[in-house]
C-alpha positions in Angstrom: 94.0 166.2 138.0 93.0 167.6 141.4 92.4 171.2 140.3 90.3 169.9 137.4 88.3 167.3 139.3 85.2 169.4 139.5 85.3 169.8 135.7 85.9 166.1 135.2 82.9 165.3 137.3 80.7 167.5 135.2 81.0 165.0 132.4 78.5 162.2 132.4 79.5 158.7 133.6 79.7 157.2 130.1 82.4 159.8 129.2 84.3 159.4 132.3 84.4 155.6 131.8 86.1 155.9 128.5 89.7 155.5 127.5 90.7 157.5 124.4 90.9 155.5 121.2 94.5 154.6 120.4 95.2 154.5 116.6 98.0 152.6 115.0 101.2 154.2 115.8 102.2 156.9 113.2 105.4 156.5 111.2 106.4 160.1 112.2 106.1 159.3 115.9 108.4 156.3 115.6 110.9 158.3 113.5 111.0 161.0 116.2 111.4 158.5 119.1 114.0 156.1 117.6 115.5 158.1 114.6 114.9 155.2 112.2 115.4 155.9 108.5 113.3 152.9 107.3 110.0 152.1 108.8 107.0 150.1 107.5 103.6 150.6 109.0 101.3 147.5 109.0 99.1 148.6 111.9 96.0 150.4 110.5 94.7 148.2 107.6 95.6 150.8 105.0 95.8 149.9 101.3 99.5 149.1 100.5 98.9 150.0 96.8 98.1 153.6 97.9 95.2 155.9 96.9 93.0 155.0 94.0 94.6 156.7 91.0 91.5 158.6 90.0 91.4 160.3 93.4 95.1 161.1 93.1 94.5 162.8 89.9 91.8 165.0 91.5 94.2 165.9 94.2 96.9 166.8 91.7 94.7 168.9 89.5 92.3 170.5 92.0 91.5 174.1 91.1 88.6 174.6 93.5 88.0 177.4 95.9 88.9 176.4 99.4 87.3 179.6 100.7 83.8 178.2 100.0 82.0 175.6 102.1 81.5 172.3 100.4 78.1 171.1 99.3 76.6 170.3 102.7 74.2 167.6 101.1 76.9 166.0 99.0 74.6 166.0 95.9 77.1 164.7 93.4 78.6 162.0 95.6 75.1 160.8 96.7 74.1 160.5 93.0 77.2 158.4 92.2 76.5 156.2 95.3 72.8 155.9 94.4 73.7 154.6 91.0 76.3 152.2 92.3 73.9 150.7 94.9 70.6 151.1 92.9 69.1 153.1 95.8 67.4 156.4 96.1 69.8 159.2 97.2 67.4 160.1 100.1 68.5 156.8 101.7 72.2 157.7 101.8 74.0 159.4 104.7 77.5 160.7 104.2 80.1 160.8 107.0 83.5 162.0 107.8 84.6 158.4 107.6 82.1 155.7 108.6 83.0 156.3 112.3 81.1 159.6 111.9 77.9 157.8 111.0 78.4 155.2 113.8 78.4 158.2 116.2 75.2 159.6 114.7 73.4 156.3 115.0 74.4 156.2 118.7 73.3 159.8 119.4 69.8 159.0 117.9 69.1 155.5 119.1 71.1 155.2 122.4 71.3 157.1 125.7 70.7 156.6 129.4 68.7 153.5 130.0 69.4 152.1 126.5 71.9 149.5 125.6 73.9 148.5 122.5 74.6 144.8 121.8 77.9 143.8 120.1 80.4 141.0 120.1 83.4 140.6 122.1 86.5 141.4 120.0 84.8 143.9 117.8 85.5 147.4 116.6 86.7 149.7 119.4 84.4 152.6 118.2 81.2 150.6 119.1 81.7 150.9 123.0 83.1 154.5 122.5 80.0 155.6 120.6 77.7 153.8 123.1 79.4 155.2 126.3 79.8 158.7 124.6 75.9 159.1 124.9 75.8 157.5 128.3 74.3 154.2 126.8 75.2 150.8 128.2 77.5 148.4 126.1 76.2 144.9 126.2 79.2 142.8 125.1 78.4 139.2 124.0 81.0 136.5 124.3 82.5 135.6 121.0 82.5 132.1 119.6 85.2 129.8 121.3 88.6 129.4 120.0 87.9 125.8 118.9 84.9 126.7 116.7 84.7 126.8 112.9 85.0 130.7 113.2 87.2 131.2 116.3 86.5 134.5 118.1 83.7 135.3 115.6 80.3 136.8 116.3 77.9 134.4 118.1 74.7 135.6 116.5 72.5 133.3 118.6 73.8 134.7 121.9 73.6 138.2 120.5 69.9 137.7 119.5 69.3 136.4 123.0 70.9 139.5 124.6 68.4 141.9 123.0 65.8 143.2 125.4 63.3 146.1 125.6 66.0 148.5 126.4 68.2 147.7 123.4 68.5 150.5 120.8 71.2 149.3 118.5 73.0 146.1 117.6 76.4 146.4 115.9 77.6 143.6 113.7 80.6 143.6 111.4 81.4 141.3 108.5 84.4 141.0 108.0 85.1 142.0 111.5 87.9 144.1 112.9 90.2 143.2 114.6 89.7 139.4 114.0 89.0 139.3 110.3 86.2 136.8 110.8 83.0 137.1 108.9 79.4 136.0 108.9 77.6 133.7 106.5 74.8 135.5 104.5 72.1 133.0 105.6 73.2 133.5 109.3 72.8 137.2 109.0 69.4 136.8 107.4 68.2 134.5 110.2 69.5 136.9 112.7 67.8 139.9 111.2 64.5 138.0 111.3 64.8 137.7 115.1 65.5 141.3 115.8 62.5 143.5 116.9 61.5 146.1 114.4 62.3 149.0 116.7 65.9 147.9 117.2 68.5 149.3 114.7 70.9 146.8 113.3 74.2 148.4 112.0 75.9 146.1 109.6 79.5 147.4 109.3 80.9 146.5 105.9 84.2 148.5 106.0 86.1 145.5 104.6 83.5 143.9 102.4 85.3 144.6 99.1 88.2 142.3 100.4 85.9 139.4 100.9 85.6 136.6 98.4 82.7 137.5 96.1 81.1 134.1 96.4 80.6 134.6 100.2 79.5 138.1 100.3 76.0 139.1 101.6 73.7 141.1 99.3 73.1 143.7 102.0 71.5 146.0 99.5 68.6 143.6 99.0 68.2 143.1 102.7 67.5 146.8 103.2 64.1 146.3 101.5 63.1 143.6 103.8 64.5 145.1 107.0 63.8 148.8 107.4 65.7 148.7 110.7 69.0 147.8 109.0 71.8 150.3 108.4 74.7 149.3 106.2 78.0 151.1 106.6 80.6 151.4 104.0 83.9 153.4 103.7 86.3 154.8 101.2 89.2 154.4 103.7 90.1 150.8 103.0 90.2 149.3 99.5 90.0 152.8 97.8 93.0 153.8 99.9 91.4 157.2 100.9 91.9 156.9 104.8 93.4 160.3 105.0 90.5 162.0 103.3 87.9 160.6 105.6 84.7 159.6 103.6 82.2 157.0 104.6 78.5 156.6 104.2 75.4 154.6 105.3 72.6 153.0 103.3 69.3 152.8 105.2 65.6 153.4 105.0 64.6 157.0 104.2 63.2 157.3 107.7 66.5 156.4 109.3 68.5 158.6 106.8 66.2 161.5 107.7 66.9 161.2 111.4 70.7 160.9 110.7 70.7 164.0 108.6 68.9 166.0 111.2 71.9 165.8 113.5 74.7 165.4 110.9 77.1 168.3 110.7 76.2 170.2 107.5 79.7 170.2 106.1 81.0 167.0 107.6 82.7 165.8 104.3 85.0 168.4 102.7 84.9 169.4 99.1 88.1 167.7 98.0 87.1 164.5 99.7 83.7 164.5 97.9 85.4 165.0 94.6 87.9 162.3 95.2 85.2 159.9 96.2 83.2 160.6 93.1 86.2 159.9 91.0 87.1 156.8 92.9 83.8 155.2 92.1 84.8 155.3 88.4 88.0 153.4 89.1 86.9 149.9 89.7 90.0 148.5 88.0 92.0 149.6 91.1 89.4 147.9 93.4 89.9 144.6 91.5 93.7 145.0 91.5 93.7 145.7 95.3 91.4 142.7 96.0 93.6 140.4 93.9 96.8 141.6 95.5 95.3 141.3 99.0 94.0 137.7 98.4 97.4 136.5 97.2 99.5 138.2 99.8 97.1 137.2 102.6 97.4 133.6 101.7 101.2 133.8 101.4 101.5 135.6 104.7 99.2 133.2 106.5 101.2 130.3 105.3 104.5 131.9 106.4 103.1 132.6 109.9 101.7 129.2 110.3 105.0 127.6 109.2 106.5 129.4 112.2 103.9 127.9 114.5 101.8 131.0 114.8 98.1 130.2 114.4 96.1 132.8 112.4 92.4 133.5 112.8 90.3 133.1 109.7 90.2 136.4 107.7 88.4 137.8 104.8 89.8 141.3 105.5 93.1 143.0 104.6 94.8 141.9 107.7 95.7 138.8 109.7 95.4 138.3 113.5 97.6 135.6 114.9 98.2 134.0 118.3 101.8 134.5 119.6 101.3 132.2 122.6 102.8 134.8 124.8 102.0 138.5 125.9 102.6 140.6 122.8 103.5 143.9 124.4 107.2 143.0 124.5 107.0 141.6 120.9 105.3 144.8 119.7 107.9 147.0 121.4 110.8 144.9 119.9 109.2 145.1 116.4 109.1 148.9 116.8 112.9 148.8 117.3 113.1 146.9 114.1 111.2 149.7 112.3 108.0 147.6 111.9 104.7 148.9 113.3 101.9 146.3 113.8 98.9 146.4 116.1 98.9 144.9 119.6 95.4 143.7 120.7 95.5 143.8 124.5 93.1 146.7 124.5 90.7 144.4 122.6 91.0 141.7 125.3 93.4 139.7 123.1 96.8 140.1 125.0 98.5 137.3 123.1 97.5 138.3 119.6 99.0 140.7 117.1 97.3 142.1 114.0 99.3 142.7 110.9 98.0 144.5 107.8 98.6 142.8 104.4 101.3 144.9 102.9 103.2 144.7 99.6 105.3 141.5 99.0 108.4 143.4 100.1 106.7 144.8 103.2 105.5 141.4 104.2 109.0 139.9 103.8 110.5 142.8 105.9 107.9 142.1 108.6 108.5 138.3 108.6 112.3 138.8 108.9 111.9 141.2 111.7 109.5 138.9 113.5 112.0 136.1 113.2 114.6 138.2 114.9 112.2 139.3 117.7 110.9 135.8 118.3 114.4 134.4 118.5 115.2 136.8 121.3 112.0 136.4 123.3 
């Protein structure tokens, strides 16, 4: 580091304060490290049913010309999304995953002297995007463990944390890594308190896994709140995490600003075609939702029978309290060929997060967990 210290110091303070994002451990890494033949990954909230079949067919049959740049404006995909959400295509911004659009929001509305408000125990990219432009994260304590929504967003305290230097508020429903969610009327009340010049990003990456009766009609809210930006992704329920496609719905003004700095070819041609096809395969979405709801309930019951308390979840994962530091448990599960997600980096050192897998994967996880807990 000593010979590179002058270069390190050239980076602004926000960058220097960051730790790199740590993704869920890849299967290939564990295979190389331990030489295991059988590994299941339940760490990154991927769809255990795989990629939506319509997209798989595009991948199998693709006859395109990879020597050509993709459509930089994503015309066909925007038309499909416009029809799905009943919104003008000028109000859609495409991203290389929804993280890409989160970064764009930060670049436009944050910077030195500006702060972003978000909840404790929320998505790691929010502070990364904020510090990356030398903005100030303003982390609001989550609801207490004994509340109706333990570790969920405290919208009242978040509203009180907004000041004249706030550029963005990030909220997520359902939230990662907790799985907690916000009631529609609570979100509406919150939006009514936010100044018109503060952008509110509503991250709905997991919304398709939420019970339909409790979902917010975020599309309607866009008409009443021009400062609202709604984030969606194809990575989760559509099973397209490796293709990297996300998007934002917003006012045309915000979309115009986002597209001024968006890289012109940020979503590749194959990914665009797969996303278009995926939007015609809602049967897969229904099947994925049903499978997840059933297996989430079964896995929650199994964990709680073992005395492990789960946080409320409307996502495709469960976060549970192990009542002990989880790094040794995580490492021991790796030895068993099971990859889950430790949450010490989120400030939850006694919690693990496990993705809802297939019934067989969930059983393998539980059996491995039993062996690990018996030794702990």
